[in-house]
C-alpha positions in Angstrom: 0.0 -0.1 0.0 1.4 3.3 -0.8 0.4 6.6 0.7 -1.3 9.8 -0.8 2.0 12.1 -1.8 -0.4 15.1 -1.1 -1.1 13.8 2.5 2.7 12.8 3.5 3.4 16.6 2.2 0.9 18.0 5.2 2.0 15.4 7.9 5.0 16.8 10.6 5.9 14.8 13.4 3.9 16.2 16.4 7.2 16.8 18.4 9.6 18.5 16.1 7.2 19.4 13.8 9.3 18.5 10.8 8.2 16.7 7.4 8.0 13.2 7.8 10.0 10.3 5.8 7.5 7.4 4.7 9.0 4.3 5.1 7.1 1.9 2.5 8.7 -1.7 3.5 8.1 -1.0 7.2 4.8 1.1 7.1 5.6 3.8 8.9 6.6 7.5 9.0 10.0 8.2 10.3 10.6 11.3 12.0 14.3 10.9 11.9 15.5 14.1 14.4 12.6 12.8 17.1 14.1 9.3 16.8 10.6 8.1 16.2 8.8 6.0 13.9 5.0 6.2 14.0 3.0 3.2 12.3 0.5 3.3 9.7 -2.4 1.1 10.0 -4.8 0.1 7.3 -3.6 2.8 5.1 -4.2 5.6 8.4 -1.3 6.7 9.8 -1.4 7.0 13.6 0.8 10.3 15.0 0.5 9.4 18.7 3.7 9.6 20.1 2.7 6.5 22.7 2.5 4.6 19.1 5.1 5.4 17.8 8.7 3.2 17.6 11.7 4.7 18.8 15.5 4.6 17.7 18.6 6.6 17.8 17.8 10.0 16.4 19.6 11.4 13.5 21.7 14.2 13.9 22.1 16.8 11.3 
């Protein structure tokens, strides 16, 4: 399943307010600076911090 590019252009990380990167293989929206990956379930992005998976943030 792919994510609508227009929707992706509107979505931002709820913590950093930075754009999200779509990881199609994992079905996640990734906030590199926050170190969080938000799941996409049944085509719906779940932008809740408590639903996100943590990883080591990417430094600029």
